[in-house]
N, C-alpha and C positions, 0 to 999 in steps of 0.2 A: 342557317336561315332562320329568321324569326317569324313565327307563325302569326296569322291574323289575330288569333285569340290572345297571344302574348302582347301584341301591339295594343289591343284594346285594354288589356290589364295594365300595361305600363302607363297609358294615357290616364286611366282612372286613378292610379296611385299618385301620379304627379298632380292631377287636378285636386285631389283631396289634400295633398300636402300644400299646394298653393293656396287653397281656401283657408287652411289653418294659419299659414304664414301671413296671408293678407290681413286676417283679423289681428294678429300680433303687431303688424306694421302700423295699422290704423290706430290701435290702442297706444302704440309708442309715438304717435304724432307724425309718422312718416307720410309725406305728401306723395301719393301714388302717381300723379301726373307729371311730376318733376323728373326730367331726364337725369339719369345717374349711370355711372360706369357699372356694367354688369358682366359677369363671366358665366359662360355656359360650359358644362362639362360633359364629355362623351367618352365611351370606352369601346374599343374594337379588339377583336381577337387576332386579327391579321393586319399586317402593315399596309397592304394594298387597300383594304376597306377603310382604314384610318386616313390614308392619304387622299382617297377619292372623296370621303366625307369632308375633310378639311378643304379640299378644292371646291366642292359644291357650296360650302358655307362661305368661302372667300368670294366666289363668284356672285353670291347673293348679298354681298356688302358687309360681311362680318370680318373681323380682324382675327387671324389665326395667331394665338399667343403661344401655343405649345402643341407639338406633335412629337411624342416621344414614347419609347417603350418603357414599361414599368413592370418590374418583377413582382409577382403576387406572392402571398404567404405560402401558397401551395407549390411554388417554384415555376409556375407557368408565367409567360410574358403576355401582357395585354398592352394595347396601345392607348395612351391617354391623349385626348384632343381637348384643348381649352381654347375657347373662342371669346373674344371681347366685343362689346358694343356699348354705346351710350344711348339709352332709350328710357322712356318712362317705365317704371315698375309695373304699372297697370298693363302694359303690353306683354310683359313677361309672364304675368299672372293669368293672362287670358287663356281660355280653353283652346282657342284656335291656334295660338302660338305654340302651346304645349303639344297639341296634336301634330302640328307641322314639324316640330323638332323630333318627336318620337318617330314619325313616319320617314323623315329624311334619314335619320340614323339607321332605321331598319332597312331602308333601300340600299345601304352600304354595309349591311351585316354588322351594325354597331348598335350601341344603346345610348340613349340620352340619359345622363345621370342626374341632371338638375342644374340649378343655377345658384349664384351667390352675388351679393353686392355689399359694399361698405356703406354703413349708415352713420 
């Protein structure tokens, strides 16, 4: 179970990372209001949590790209969930979106690991 303090910490870390990334994107001439393909990444320790998170995201209109076990360096298995959508980068960078993803993941005993897009 992810604690309330951990959730707040995860949100703060993602928001700081997003602010830094936003500045780099703007400096690189990336138009933040242009819809682009984006991938969101999540991790879960249990298959059930991973499946339920993927289901919740799918029901919210996201495309599930991958739901698979991944052996970690320590020999443990974690479940990788990758989600796709086409949306403006400004939406992904928003604090509200970040908080929603962190909290949704936590509701399923998972972690939001971040996002990526091709530029």
